[in-house]
N, C-alpha and C positions, 0 to 999 in steps of 0.2 A: 567422513565417512561412517566411524563410529557410532555417531550421535543418531543416523539415518537409520543402520542396522538396529539400535535400540530401539526407537518407534516400531519399527517394524515387529520383532520381538518381545514387543510386550503391550496387551490389547489397552489397557490404563493411556502408557505415552501416545500411542496411537489416535485411541478415541478423543485427547486432548488437542494434538496435532491435528485432527480432522475439521475442528472448529475453525482454527485459521485456516485450513483449506476453504472450508464451507462459506467463509465472510468473503472471500476472494473469488469463488466460484459466480456466485449473485452480483457482485459489482463488475467483476466481467462480462456478463451476459449485458448489465445495464450498458456498460461500455459500447460495446458493438451495436446499440440501439441510439445512441446520442445523436447522430447525425438525421437519422429517421425523425426523433423525438422532434430534433429545433427546425427539419424542414416542415413536419405535420402543424406545430403552433407558432411557424413560421415566425420565427424571432430571430433576432441577429446575434453575434459570438459574443458582443458585450452585454445582450441579456440573457444568454449562456452562462456567462460567466456570474451574472448576479443570481441566480438561480442556482449554482454551485456554491456559490459564498452561504447560503441557506444549507445546504447539508453541512459545510463548514461549521455554520454558527450553531445549526442543531448538535453537533456532537460539542461543542468549547459548552454549551449552556447546560448540557445534561450530566456531563462529566463528573463536576461536584457532586451528585447525588448518587455516581457510582457505589461507593464505598459503604454509604446507607445501605442501599439495597442489598448488596453482597454480604453486611453483617445480620440484616434481618434474616435473610433467607439461607445462608452458609452458601460457602464458594461455590461449590458444584451445583447445586441449584438454580443459582442465579446466572451460571452459565448457559446453561439448559435454556431458560426465561429469555435469555439476552438473544440466542442464535435463531430461537422461534421468533422471537420479534422483528428481528430483522428479517427473516426470511419472510414475513408477513407483510410489513412496512415496506417492501421493497415492489410490490406490487402495486402502490398508488402511484408512481410516476409513471406507469404504464396507464395510469386511467385518467390520470389529467386532460383537462380538454381546455384548459385555458393557464396563460402563462401564471396568474397568480395560484392555482392549482397545483403548477409543477413545483415551484418554489415553496409552497406551504409541505408537499410531499417529500421533496425533497430534506427539508428541514425534520419530518418524522424521520425517515431515514437516518440523516444525521445522528440524529438522538440515538435510536436503538446502533448505528455500527459504533458511538463512543462507547457504550455501556458494554456490547460485545469486545472489545477492543480490549477494555480495562480487564473485565473478566475473565478472557481466554490469557491473558500478559501474568495475571495475577495467578491463575490457577497452574500453567505449566512452572512459575517461579516456585509454587508452594509445592509441587511435587516435586521439583529438583530439589529444594529442600528436606522432605520429607524423605526422601528416597537415595538423597545423594547422588544423584544423578545428574547429568549434564544434556540438553535437547533444545535449549531455547533457540539456539542458529537455525536448527533443523528445522524446527516450527513454525519461522519465519520462511525456509524455503518450501513447507506445504503451503504457506500462503502464497507464494509466487507458483507455486503447481497449479493453485487454485484458479488462478488468472489464467493459467492455460488452458485447464478445462472449457472455463466459463467463458473465454473469448475463442480460441480455437476451435472447441467440440461445438459452440454456440454460433459460428460464423457457419458451420458445415449445416449446422440444422435448419439455418434460417433460409436455408433454400427448400427445405420441406414445409417449413412453418409458417403460414403467412401473418398472421397474429402478434404481433410483438408481445402482448399480455398474455397471448396462451403460452406461447415459448415462455416466459419469464413464472405463470403458472406451473408448468412442468418442472422448473427447474427449482422453484421454493417447496415443492413437494417433495423432490427427491431428498435435499436438505434437509427438510422436516424428518423425514423418515429415516434416514442415514444417520443424525445425529441424535434422536430417540433410540433408536435402534444401540449406540453407542454408548449413551449418558449413565448406564447400569456402571459402568467402568470407574466413573469420576463423582458420581451425584454424592456419594455419603461422606466427601470430602468439606470440611467447614471451613479451614483457614485458620491463619492466627490471628491474633488481637493487634497485629501491629497496624498503625496508622500509616494510610498511602501517603508514600512520599510527593511533596509537592516540591513545585520549581524556588528554588531560593537563590534570589537574584546577588549574593556576595560573591557565589561561584562564577558570576559574569567575565571577571578579569581572568583568573587561570585558566578557565573553560572556553575563553573568546573562540581562540582560532577553530577549535574541534565542532564550538557549535554553530559555528558561520559556515561548516562545512556540512553539518547536520544537515541548517537549515537547506541548503542551495540542493544539496544531493535529495533529500524528502521530498521536498518542493518540485525537483523534476520528475521523479517518479509518480506525484499525485498527477500532474502536468500531463504524462505519457497518457497514464490513464484515461483521463476525459477526451484529451486534443485529438489522441493520433488517427482515429478513425475520421475524422472530421479533416485533419491535414494530409489523407492520404484520397480523400473523394475530393475537396478544395483545389488543393494544390498539386497533385500529382495528376488532378484528375483523372485518377481510374473510376470504374465504372461499376465493378465486379463485386457482389455484396462479399464474397470470401474474402477478397484483398482488401474490403475496408477494414474488418475487423483483424488482420493479420499482422500488421503494427503491434499490438498491443499482445495479441498472441506468442510472437517471436520474442518481445521484450521479456516478457515473462516467465518464456522456456528457458532464456540463456539467461535471466538472473536465477531462475533454480536452479540449474546446472551449477552456477557460479558460486550460489549460496551452500550445495552439498559439499563441495570440494573446498570451500575456502578454510576451515579450520585448517587442513593438511596445506595447503598453501602459504597460510600465517606463518605456521611453524618453520616454513624453508626461508622467507624472504623478511619476515617482521609485517608488522601493520603499517607504518608511515610509507613503508616502498611498494605496499600492495593500494593503499589509499593515491600515491601518486601516480602509478600505474592503469588504474581503475578511471581516475579523471582523465589520463590523456586518452586511454581508450573510448572514454564518451565524449571525450571533443571531437574524436574523430567520426566517431558513427554520426554526431548532428551534421560532421561537414558533409557524407553520405547523403543523410537527412535533405538537409538544405540544396542538394543537386536538384530535387524536385521529379527526377525518375522515379516510378512506382517503385521497381524490384531493387534497385539501387539504395532507395529507402528503407525498404523493408531491411536489408543487410544492416542499415543504418541502427534499426532499431533494435535488431540484436546485438551489434556492438556497443549499441550504449548500456543495453540491459546487461551484457558480460561486465564491462567496466566497473558499474556500479553495484551489484550485486554485494560485494566483499566491503562496500565502504562502510555501512551501517550496523554490520557488527563487528569490524575492527574498529572504529569510532568507541563504541559501548568498551571495549576491550582496553582504549588508551584512557577513556574517561575514567575508570575504576582505578589507574595507576598515577595519577596527575597527582604531586606532592601536595601537602596540604589541604586535601581534598578527600572526605569520605566517602568510601567507593561506590555503595550504593546509592547517596548523593549526587555525585560526579556523573553518574549512569543515568539517575531520574533526569538532570536538568540538560545532559545530551537530548533524551530522548524526547521532553517537551520540548525543546527549540526544533528540534527536526519533524515533531509533529506539526506545529506550529506552521513550518514551511508545506508540508506534506499537503494540509486544508487551505493553504495561502495562494499556495504557485497556479493552481489552476482557474481561481478568480485572476490574479494578475494577469494572466496569458489571455485572458477573454477580456481583457479591458484594452492588450494592445493591441488584439486581433481585429478591436473595433473601430481602433484609432486606423490603424494600418491594414495589417491581412495577418493570417495564421504563419505566414515566412518572418516576420517581426518577431514574432512568439518565440519561434525556434530556434531565431537570431540570439534572442535574451537566454535562452537556455544552452545554447553553445559558449556565450560568456560566462555563466553560472559555472560551466565544467573548466572553464579556463582557470577563473578565479580560487577555485578547489586546486586545481595545478600548483597554483604561486601560493597558497596560503600552506598545503604541506608539502610543500618546498621548503618554505621557511620553518616552519615548525622540525622538520628532520636537519635542517645546518644547525637549529638551536640545540 
């Protein structure tokens, strides 16, 4: 909680953390409209999965160019340009009138998302280095908080705003204004000339277990963001507009709570114990989701969010302590493999849903949580 107090007591820290929240406010709003977009364009789960792949593809294609842009503009300016571009780009999927245009627009959104993700994480890292402060974990808590705002408040606003595009216009305008007001607190930051860390595959062997956990957990996070609404609509058969968006809202809320408390819990029990317990909670949550009863499933989404909330921060903590691996490179490798999971998880679930149903997809997520539990248990005994 110390890092959270740090953010609220320092305008520069809050302004940087707010970019994290803004990213997920926009994504959370998109998440609640995915079922409606699918229905309007009359596409299958598999086709939606392919469209979501273009989101991932756009991110991966653009990331190599982000360091060049950051060096050209300066870190602070690049960050505000990135979040402005992302807020504007997210209007495009709501304007798509065909499957092709949806895929193309998601590619553009993915490109701006990757730019924003690199810029905001680099910004917080640079501020931490300059001020010798530590608020990265709490900043990721703000990201989860953004999901609560986007999906939670958005689900309520859906009752009063008939047009999804108009709703997204309001959200984008809010994000634009708030970030433009706050940018004065970090726009002067140029950033160091250090090269961007890249994944070095020589670290695959010593980091294999931790990297696989990161891949599975972040893949699950991405899958819940993209598919929870459709699951509640098609599998639990809820017709309530508010309830359809509530799965991701509850998931984000419990994840926010867990991340804000994570540092304290880790100091009491240790990283691997927390990962084991988190994977067990996540598995229990998926079992509740698979009952296909709406309110039981909603409780399941909350349990998954709470269980998974502290796993990624603890993986970074462990990755920086692996013998024979440089701290920064260990963390970068785990972050890279986890990000690949976050991007590809929703796509794989789309194909499974097309083959059978979304219930099979969530069975796969249950299996992933069990695998994480087993890997973490083995690592602890080692």
